[in-house]
Structure formats: structure tokens, C-alpha cells
N, C-alpha and C positions, 0 to 999 in steps of 0.2 A: 576660382580654382577649386574651392571647397565643393561647389555645386557640381563641377565636372567629376570630382572624386566620388561624390555621392551617386551621381548618375551611373558611373562605371560600376560601382558596387551593386547598384540595383540591377543592372543588366546581367551581372554574373548570377544573381539570385534567379532572375527570370529564366536564364538559360538552364540553370539547374532544375527549375520547376518543369520546364516544357521539353527538355531533352534527356537529362540524366534520370530524373524521377520516372518518366515513362519507361525508360530502358530497364530500370530496376523492377518495376511492376511487371512488365512483360516477362522478364527473366524468372520472377517468382511464380508466375502463372505457368510457364513452361515446365518448371520443376516441381509444381504443386502436387504432393502425393494425395491430398484430399480430393482434388479435382479428378485424379485418375481412379480413385476408389469409389467415390460417391457421385461424381459428375457435377459437384459444386465446389468452387474454389474457396479456400480458407480465408480469402480476402473479402468475401461477400459481406460479412458484418461490418467491416471498415467502410466499404463502399456504401452500405446502407446508411450509416451514420452521416456521411457526407451528403448523400441524397436527401435525407430527412431534413437537414438544415436548409438546403436549397428549396425543398418542397414547401416548408413553412413560409419562407420569404415570398415565394410565388403565390401560394394559396391565400395568404393574408391580403395581398394586393388584389388578387382576383375576386375575392369575396367583398372587400371593402368598396371597390370601384364598380362592382356589379358588371364586370367586364363581359360576361356572357350575354347581357342584354344589348350590347353594342355591336356584336359581330353579325355579319351577313349570314343568312342561313345557307347560302351557297358555298361558304368557306368551310370545306369539310374538316380540315385539320384544326382550325381555330374553334370549331363548334364541338367536334367529337372528342378530340384528344384530352381536354380537361376532365371530361366525364370518365372515359375509360382509364385515363392516367390515374385518377383518384381511386378507382376500383382496383387497378393494378397495385397501387401502393398498399391498400388494405389487405389484398391477397398475399402480398409479399410479407407484410407484418405477421399475418396469420401463420404463414409457413415457417418463418424464422422463429416465431414464438413457440411453435410446436417442436422445433429443433433445439429449444433452449439457447438460441444464439443471441437473443436480445432480451432486454428487460423493458416491458412497456410502461413501467412506472417512471422511467426517466421522463423528465418534463418535456423535452423537445419531441420525444416520440408520442407522448400523450397529446401534445398540441397538434402534431401532424395527423394523428388518428382523428381527432375532433374536426380539424380542418377538412380532411378527406370526406368524412361522412356529411359534413355541412354542404360541401359542393355537390355530393351525390343527391342529397335530399332537397336542396334548394330549388324552388320552382323557377328561379332565375336561370339556373343551368339548363333548364328545358326550353328556353326561349326559342331555339332554332327548330325544335321538333313541333312546337306549337305553330310556328309559321308554316312549316312544310305540310302539316296536316289540317291547316285552318279550313280549307274548303270542305274537306271530308267531314270534319267535326261539326261544321255549320249545318250540313245536311242531316247528320245522324243525331246530333245533340250530345255526342260523346266527348270526353276530354282526352288529353294525351296519356292519361293513366288508365283509360277504360277500353281502348280499342286498338288492335294491332300495335304499331310503333314498337316493334319487337326489340330493336337495338337498344333503345333507351330504357325500356322496361326491364330488359334482361340485366342491364348494368345496375339499374335501380335495385332490383332484387339481390343481385350478387353482392353489391356494395353493402347494403343494409344487413344481409345475412353474415357477411364477413365481419362487419363491425360488432354485431351481437356475439359472434363466436369469439372474437378477440377479447372483448370487454365484459361479457356477460350482462351488459346493460340492455334492458328490454324496452327502452323508451320508444323504439321504432317497431316493436313487435307486431302491433295491431295492423299498421299499414303494410308491413312486410307480409303478414298472413293474408291480407286482403288482396294484395298484388299477386302473390303466389297462386292463390286459388283462382283468381280471375284469369291470369295468363294461361295457366294449365287448362282451365275449362275451355278457353277460347281455342287453344291449339287442338285439344282432343276432339272438338266438334267441327273441325275443318276436314275437308275431303282427304287432303294429303298431309295433314298435321304440320302445315306451314302457314306462316303469316308474314305480312310485309314489314320491312323496316321503315320505309318511306312509301308514299303512294305508288303502287305498281313496281316496287323494288323489293325483291325478296332475296336475301343472302343466307343460304343454308348454314353457314358457319355461325351466324348470329342466332338462328333458331336452335341449333344444337347447344350453343352456350346457354340459351334461355332454359332449355330442359335441364342442363347441368345446374343452373342456378336454382331452379325449382327443386331439384333433388337435394341440393345443398341446404335449402331452407327446411326440408323435411327433417334434417338432423337437429333442428332447433324446436322440435315439438309441434311443427306445423303439419297436420295430417293431409295427405293427398292420396286418395285410393287409386287415382288414375295414373300415377307416375310411372309405374312399370309398363302399363299398356302404352303410354305415350312414348316411352323410350323405345320399346319394341317396334311400334308403328313408324316412328320417325326414322329410325335406322333402316328399316325396310325401304322406305321411300328414298333415302339417300343412297342405299346400295344399288338401287335399280335405275337411278337417274343419271344417265351418261349418254354421250353421243359419239364418243371416239374410241370405244372399247378399252378405255382406261377406267377401271372401276374405283373411282374416287368421287366424293361428293362434289357437285359442281360449284363454281364460284357464285353464279347467279341463276335463279330459276323462277318460273312463273308459279306463284303460290296457288293459283286457281286451277291450273292444268298439269302442273309438274313437268312442263316442257322446259328443257335446259336452254337457258339464254346464253350462258358463257361457261365453258368447261372448267374443270378444276384448275386452280392457280396455286402457286407456292404460298402466297401470303395467307390465303384462306385455309389451305390444307394444314399448314404448320399450326395455325390457330386452332383448328378443329382437333388436331391430335394432342393438344394440351389438355383438353377436357373430355374427349370421347372415351378415354380409358375409365373415367368415372361411371360411364353408362354401360359400356360393354368392352371388356379388355380384349376378347378374341377378335371381334370385328376391327378394333383399333389396330391390332397387330397386323391383320390382313391389309388394312389401308396403309399402314406404315411401310410394309414391304413393297406394295405397289408404288407408293410415293418415292421410295428410294430408287426403284427400278426405272422410273420415268422422269424423275426430277433431280436426282442427285448428280452433281458434277464434281469430279475429282481429277486434278492434275497435280504434278509435283509442286506446282507453285501456288495453287489455290483450290479450296474446296468450298462447297456450299450447295444449297438447294436452288434450282432454277425457279424463276417466277412462272415460267410457262414450260410445259413438257417439251421433250425433244421433238414431238410431232407438231406442235402448235407454233404459230408466229408470235413474235414478242413485241411488247410496247411498255412504256413506263407511265405510271399514273401515281396518284397520291397513296393508294393502297400498297403498291409494289415497292415504293421508295426507289432510290437509285439502283439500276441494274448494271453490274460490272462483269464484263465477259460472260454474259448470259446468266449470271448468278444474282438472284434477288436479295437485296439487303434485308428487307422485312421477312421474307421467307426464311432466310438463314438465321436472322436474329431470333425469331420465334421457333425456328428449327431446333435451337438449343433446348427449349422447354419441351418441344414435341418429342425429341429423342430421349431426353431425360425421363419424361413421363412413362416411357415404355422400356426403360432400362438399357437403351442403346448408347452406352458410353463411347462406343467406337465412333459415333458421330458427334455426341455431345462435347467430348474433349477437344477435338480439333476445331470445331465451330466456336467454342468458348475462347480458346487461345487466339484464334484468328480475329474474332470480334473485339477482344481486348486490345490487340495490337492495332487494328484499324480504327478503333474508337479513340485512340490517343489519350491514355489515362493521365490525369493530373491530380494534384491534391484537392482540386475543386470539382472533381467529377470527370466524366469522359467528354473530351472536347468536341468530337465530331457529333455524337448524338445530341449534345447540348446545343450546338450551333443549328442543327437541323430543327430541333424543337423551337428554338428562338425565332428562326426564319419563318417557319410554317405555322406555329401556334402561339407565338409571343411568350414562350416559356423556356427558361434555361434548364428545366429539370425533367420535363415529361419524357424525353428520350432516355435519360438515365433510369427513370422509373420502369419503363418498358423493358429495358435490358435486365434489370434486377428481377423483375417479375418472371421473365423467361428463365433466368438462371436458377430460380428457387422453386421450380415446379417439382412436386413430389413424384416418386417412382411408384406408379400404380401396379407395375408388373411384379414388383418385389424380387425380381432377379435382374442381373446385369450382364451385359456383354461387354467385356473389358476392351480398353483401347490398347492396341499394340502396334499402332502405325507410327508414322513420322510426322513431325511438325512441318506444315507447308513452307516451302522455301521463301515465300513472300513475307512470312512472319520474321524469319531470320534477316531478310533484307531490311525490313522496318526496324528491327532491333539494332542492327549494326549501323544503320543510318542515324538513329538517335544517338548512339554511343559516339560515333565518329564526329558528327556535327557538334554534339554537346562538348566533347573534349576539345576540339579545335577552336570553337567559338569562345569557350571559357578560357582556354589558354591565351588566345589573342586579347581577350578582355582583361585578364589578369596582368598580362604584359603591359597593356596600356595603362592600367590602374597603377602599377608600380612606377611607370614613367611619370604619371601625374603626381604621385606622392613624392618622387625624387625632386621634381620641379618645385613643388610646394615647400619642401624642406630647404632647398637652396634659397628660395625667396625669404623664408623665415630667418635664415642666417644673415642675409643681407640687411 
């Protein structure tokens, strides 16, 4: 009987955690004045603390077991997510530190920063790109840090630059300088200022992020006289590369001919717009307006960015994430940061509220992103990290367009579902618990 009473009590706690707690968090976000004035919820530092503890648990095991060396190079999520997730974590720390929202002297944050830079720097993490480029490097004699391999090298530069910015520790400065100069020189000497992520695969979003990473490194005393030319020339290439009269950077392109292989998509455009304002705010504003015109979907029930434009056919892949009623999950998640980077709180606020509601917030993090990360990349934390990264992007426009719209009906539906289910289930559990206690007392009297 004692065991049944204990189990009933435990079930009440579980229902409080998974139903009432989410309802409280969603309500707080809906009413959050900070979100409506800055585009960033006042709950972000709390979510960051939870995510940091989860990140440390995952990163410790990832490094100790050398998990990166065991993954197939064809498994995109399991190979790429740990690298860009660790860079996302560092960039989130950097921004929250700039806002005086966190203290990096706290031991668990220090530990997470060190774990993140260790993952970024470790040659083990690069196992998958070494395999993908093996034939090419065998022919040229180059290594994974010396030729193309833009996706990985971009993250390598971005992560090390962010680490140095956060800590003022220059232990990686020489390798950061070498990589920055090397990649910048390689890009400036190509015909279209493009290079491949993987053999014969060039994604403009990654090239633009690479140029943003190079520019970021120049703030740390790394001189690059070509950076302004590189920015101008790359943006010109991306402005003219399209096939469907939608003037947005394509998702995939041939780096040797600048021929578009796949038109603009939501996941890549949302990603581009988080960093393109660093390079050219005016072009970024033009791209954003075009993006909204062709990709934004708004109904009374649901809002978000499409993965594919209204004019293109749609399909789901690892980059798009789940697509719900034509709205891309990754496009909308990163759309939070894209909109915030350009001061469009009219899109940032509803996207944030909706993402929090659909993410199922708990005291242990966001349940849905956590499950997606675990299933695809064997990590309970990388989904949460990506969400916090997007939520904490700075406003490069220095002006804001306020939100004066309404909360999507689906958010209210989720909120009331949590409340009703939570109250009903807890009421029934309490009723059952009281019944068990009554039986227990009667037996004690006998």
C-alpha cells in the first residue's frame, strides 16, 4: 500500500511537471513585456542555465567516448549537429554575456564553454569531413583545414573566434589567424567567391556564414585587407543567382559556374538572414522583405515561414525538419533570429510564442526539440541550443517594428489543453491518492 501511495504521489508531480508547468511558461511568454519590446523573452537566462547543465552532460560523454569517430559520414545530423551545436552554444554565451544576462565565471558555464571549444577544436570532431574529402585530399595533398570544406572551416573559425571573444583567452589565436587568412584567400581567388562544403556540394548560406566568421575574426586583431572586397563580391554573386524571379540566395549552387541547383529555401534563408546584416544591412533588408513576401504564411491558427516558396513544390529532408501545413519547422525556428536581427518584432514575437508552445517547455528543457535531437543526433540538448541561439541574435538594424498582432489560435489551444488535461488528471490522481491513504489508515487502525 505504501508503494501505491508513493506511486500516486509521483504521478501527481509528473503531471504538474508536464502539464501545469508548460501552461505557466506559455502564459508567461504570452504576457512577457520584455519579449514585446526587445524580441527576447525574459525567461531566456533561465532556459540557458538548464541547457548549460544538459550540454555539459552530453559534451562530457561525447568527448570521452570519442563519439564523433564512430558515426557514419552519411549520417548528416549525427555528424554536423555536434559541431554547429557547440558553435551555437558559444555564440549564445557571447550574446548573453554582452547583455550582462549571465556570469561566465559560474563553474558550470565555464565548463560548458571549455567543452564547446574542445569539441570545435578536436580533430576527432572532423572525422566525417575527412572521410568525405578523402579522395580529393589524396590527389591534392591538402588536409581538411587547407582546402574548401567550407561548412566545417566556417564553424571552426566562428567557434574559436567566439571563444576568444568570450574569455579573452588567446590559446587558439594562431590557428584562428591561419584559418581566417587561408579561407579568405581561397574564397577571394575563386571566380564567383564560392567554395564547396563537400565535394561538388556548395551551399551559399555556409559561404555567407564563412565570410561573416572571417569578419568576426577581424575584430580580434586578425588583419584581412580582402574582407570588404570579399563581402561585396559574394553578395553580388548571391543577388544575381536565381532562376525563379525570387531574388533570394539559392539553397544550392555550382561553385564553379554559379549555376543554381536548388532555389531558395526557408531553412537556408532564415540562416542567411541571421548573419547577412553583419555584412550589409541594406541588402539584408531587401532579402527579408522578399522572404516575407514569398515564404511567410499567416492564418488565424498558425504562422511561420514556409520551407519552399508559394511557387515551388515541397518536400521534407533533414535540413527542413518537419513541415506542418506547409510551414517549415527549421525555417520558422531560425526565422526567430532572422527577424530579430533585422528588428522585425512583428514576426519575432509570434514565432517565439508559437515555438515555445509547440516545443513543450519543462523544467528540463523543451521536450520536442530535445526528442528531435536525441532521435537524430543522439543528444538531448542540441535542439535546445539551436532554439536559444536563434532567440538571442542581436538586432543589427538598431530599430524595431513592434508587434501589435494577435497570438495564433493554436497557441491558445495548446495552452488550454495543458491546463484542462493537467487539472483533470491531477484531480483524478489526488482523488485516488486520498482513497489509498484512507484505506491505509483503516488498516493501521485494525
